[in-house]
N, C-alpha and C positions, 0 to 999 in steps of 0.2 A: 767504891759507889753503886748508891746503890738509887734505880729508879721508879718509878710509880705512888703511887695515890697511899695518903696509910686511911687507915679505916674513917677517923673525926672526919678527917675530912668528904670521903666517900657519904656516910652518914651526913652531912651539911649540905649536897649534893639533891641528895635521896630527895631529903627530906624538905629546901626550894622548889625541888621539883613539882612534889606529893603538894605541896602547902598549893603552888602555884592553877597543878590542877584542879584543887577542892574547888578555888573560885571559879573558875570558870569552866565546869560543867553548870552549873546553874545558869553560867548566863549563855550558853546553844540551849540549852534546854527548853528558856525560855524564847530562844532566835526559831526554833524549831513547829515550837506555840504557833508562835506570831504568823509562819510559813504556812501551818499546817487552816490557821481560820481565812488568811490573805485567802492564799487558794479554795478554800471551802466557799468561799465570800462570790469571788471571779468565777467559778467553773456554775452558780447559780446565773449568775448577773447572763453569763453567754447560754445557757442552758433558758431561758426565760428570753432576748434576743433572736434565739432561733427555734423558743415555739412564738414566737411574733410573725416569722417568717414564713413560719409556717400555715396560720394564721392566713396572714394578705392572700396565700397561695392556695387558696383551701380553696378544691372541689367544691357544687355545693350543696350541702348533708350534709361535709367532714369539721368536725370540730376538732381543735387541737386545745389539752387541758391538763396545766400542772398541779402536782394532787404534790399538800405539802405531811409528810409523817410529822406531829406534834406532839413526836411520844421516844422516846429509845426504842430502838437505835432511831435517831435523827435522819428525815434522810425525805426524799419525794418519787412521784413519779409524772415522765414525762409518760400522756397518752391520748392516744387515737380514739374518737368516738369510746368501745370500751377496752380496747386493750390496752395494753400497756410498750411505749418505744421503747423507754427507755430507764431505771430504776438507780439509783445512786442513795447509797448513807452511808454517810461521812463520817467520820472516827471521832470516837464515843469520846475526847476531850470538847467537840465541838453540841454547841446545846442551837437549835433550833430556834425560836418565835412568829411565829403566822400568822397574823392575827387572821386572813381569811383559808379556808381552808384550803383553796384551789387559786389557782389564776389564768384567766382565758380572754384570748384576744378577739376584737373583733374583722370583722375582712378591713377593716381602715386602718387596722393595727394598734389602736387601743384598748386598753382595759374596760373595764364598767366602768371603776376607780381610779381613784390612786391607792395606792398604797408602800406601803415599811415593812418592810420583812428583817426580821431581825438576828445573827445572828452571835453568838456570845466564847467563848475560848473558855473552858475552866481554867483552864492551866493559870491561867495569867490574867485570867478577865476583864481581858477585852473585849468590844466591842468592832464589828460590822456591819452596817447600813445596805441593802438594796434596796432602791429609790425606784418606784414606777409613780413616773407620773399619768395622771387619770388623764389630762385633755391631748399631752401627745402619743403617749407610750415611751416617752425618755424612760432608759433603765438604767441607773446609775452606781456603784457601791463606793460610797464612802465610810469615813471614821465618823462622823455626826449624825445626828439624826435627822439633818436640812441639809 
């Protein structure tokens, strides 16, 4: 009596595994793209909050500004007066749409006006919005623009 698998049995198992992998790979790629979008939005929001704290504690005559790069490669610069403190470049699949060319906060931690900054994943077509409320300076990340 021989023990083992026949060629048709091995081929059937191989085809089942290949078919399952073919269906799973796009789901994994979509998950990675969603994670990239989320991490870019959270990073931008945290840097805006950091900018707000720097502005609250700034010495007289010192200004902090976040300047957006609205063209590929998308990203932003955190600047102190005219010196770049931090430079961030987003993944090539992330697109930035920021109506203001820059954001700064007053000594009270309040921006000049309210802003909505949009990040879009080119891979999955989803959006993340970073909302800055003008009256109080609250910074938050949202899935909708409201």
